[in-house]
C-alpha positions as CSV (number, residue, x, y, z in Angstrom):
1,M,8.9,20.3,-19.7
2,R,9.0,19.3,-16.1
3,G,6.1,18.9,-13.7
4,K,5.4,21.7,-11.2
5,V,6.1,20.4,-7.7
6,T,4.2,21.9,-4.8
7,G,4.5,20.0,-1.5
8,M,3.3,16.4,-1.4
9,S,0.4,16.9,-3.8
10,A,2.4,17.6,-6.9
11,Q,0.5,17.5,-10.2
12,P,2.0,17.7,-13.7
13,I,1.6,20.9,-15.7
14,H,2.2,19.0,-18.9
15,S,0.5,16.2,-20.7
16,P,1.4,12.9,-19.1
17,R,4.1,11.0,-21.0
18,V,4.9,7.4,-21.3
19,M,7.5,6.5,-18.6
20,P,9.7,3.4,-18.1
21,K,8.9,0.8,-15.5
22,P,10.0,2.4,-12.2
23,A,12.3,1.0,-9.5
24,R,10.5,-0.4,-6.5
25,T,11.2,2.7,-4.4
26,P,8.8,5.3,-3.0
27,A,10.4,8.1,-5.1
28,A,10.3,6.2,-8.3
29,I,6.8,5.0,-7.8
30,R,5.6,8.5,-6.8
31,A,7.2,10.0,-10.0
32,V,5.1,7.7,-12.2
33,L,2.0,8.5,-10.3
34,V,2.6,12.3,-10.4
35,N,3.2,12.0,-14.2
36,A,-0.2,10.2,-14.6
37,G,-2.0,13.3,-13.5
38,E,-4.9,11.3,-12.1
39,Q,-6.7,13.3,-9.4
40,G,-6.2,11.8,-6.0
41,L,-3.8,9.1,-7.1
42,V,-0.7,10.6,-5.5
43,E,-2.6,11.5,-2.4
44,R,-3.7,7.8,-2.0
45,F,-0.1,6.7,-2.5
46,D,1.2,9.2,0.1
47,A,-1.5,8.1,2.6
48,A,-0.7,4.4,2.1
49,L,3.0,5.1,2.4
50,D,2.5,7.0,5.7
51,C,0.3,4.2,7.0
52,A,2.9,1.5,6.0
53,Y,5.7,3.5,7.7
54,T,3.6,3.7,10.9
55,E,2.8,-0.1,10.8
56,A,6.4,-0.9,10.1
57,R,7.6,1.1,13.1
58,E,4.9,-0.4,15.4
59,A,5.6,-4.0,14.3
60,N,9.3,-3.4,14.2
61,S,9.2,-5.1,10.8
62,L,9.7,-3.9,7.2
63,E,7.0,-6.3,6.0
64,P,4.2,-3.7,6.0
65,L,6.3,-1.3,4.0
66,N,7.4,-4.1,1.6
67,E,3.8,-5.2,1.0
68,M,2.7,-1.6,0.4
69,L,5.5,-0.9,-2.0
70,T,4.9,-4.2,-3.9
71,W,1.3,-3.3,-4.4
72,W,1.9,0.3,-5.5
73,W,4.8,-0.7,-7.7
74,A,2.5,-3.0,-9.7
75,E,-0.1,-0.2,-9.7
76,S,2.5,2.3,-10.9
77,I,3.5,0.0,-13.8
78,S,0.0,0.3,-15.2
79,W,0.3,4.1,-15.0
80,C,3.5,4.2,-17.0
81,D,1.4,4.8,-20.1
82,P,-1.4,7.0,-18.7
83,A,-3.4,7.3,-21.9
84,K,-3.4,3.5,-22.4
85,H,-4.3,2.9,-18.8
86,K,-7.2,5.4,-18.8
87,A,-8.5,3.8,-22.0
88,F,-8.3,0.4,-20.4
89,L,-10.2,1.7,-17.3
90,A,-12.9,3.2,-19.6
91,K,-13.2,-0.1,-21.4
92,V,-13.6,-2.0,-18.1
93,E,-16.2,0.5,-16.9
94,G,-18.1,-0.1,-20.2
95,W,-18.0,-3.8,-19.5
96,R,-19.2,-3.2,-15.9
97,V,-22.2,-1.2,-17.1
98,N,-23.1,-3.1,-20.3
99,G,-21.5,-6.5,-19.8
100,I,-18.7,-8.0,-21.8
101,P,-19.5,-8.6,-25.4
102,D,-19.0,-12.2,-26.6
103,S,-16.4,-11.0,-29.1
104,E,-14.2,-9.8,-26.2
105,R,-14.6,-12.8,-24.0
106,A,-11.7,-15.2,-23.6
107,N,-12.2,-18.8,-24.5
108,P,-11.8,-20.7,-21.2
109,D,-10.0,-23.6,-23.0
110,D,-7.4,-21.1,-24.4
111,V,-6.9,-19.5,-20.9
112,L,-6.4,-23.0,-19.3
113,A,-3.9,-23.9,-22.0
114,I,-1.9,-20.7,-21.4
115,L,-1.9,-21.3,-17.6
116,E,-0.9,-24.9,-18.1
117,A,2.0,-23.9,-20.4
118,K,3.1,-21.3,-17.7
119,G,3.2,-24.0,-15.1
120,A,0.0,-23.4,-13.1
121,S,-0.6,-26.0,-10.4
122,R,-2.7,-29.0,-11.1
123,D,-5.1,-28.1,-8.3
124,A,-5.6,-24.6,-9.7
125,L,-6.2,-25.9,-13.2
126,D,-8.7,-28.4,-11.9
127,K,-10.6,-25.7,-10.0
128,L,-10.7,-23.5,-13.1
129,R,-11.9,-26.4,-15.3
130,S,-14.7,-27.0,-12.8
131,L,-15.7,-23.3,-12.8
132,A,-15.5,-23.2,-16.7
133,A,-17.8,-26.3,-16.9
134,R,-20.5,-24.5,-14.9
135,R,-20.6,-21.7,-17.5
């Protein structure tokens, strides 16, 4: 079943489905956001896109548009599986309200080891070690 499209504020008339990672284009990003069915999400994207177009024209540069698309592309990837993303947001909200249980906290040494294996800069690792030591 396809989503019902009505102007720029299209909302799906079906249950959101898992979608593949979109291309970094306004149309592909918007399709994922429409599918997510989250109230106000598409409208925020459309407003950001309009603003980026205006800034790009005024600056005679594509940089504002590229920055906006990069940010919303990353956001849209998280919405490719709407049910999973909503569950994650609910979990984070629970942490915000009740704190993060010790069983769900990352071990700072494990995080540092992963970052080091991924090639994080020495300065960044030293800063993180300093912060972890204060804990």
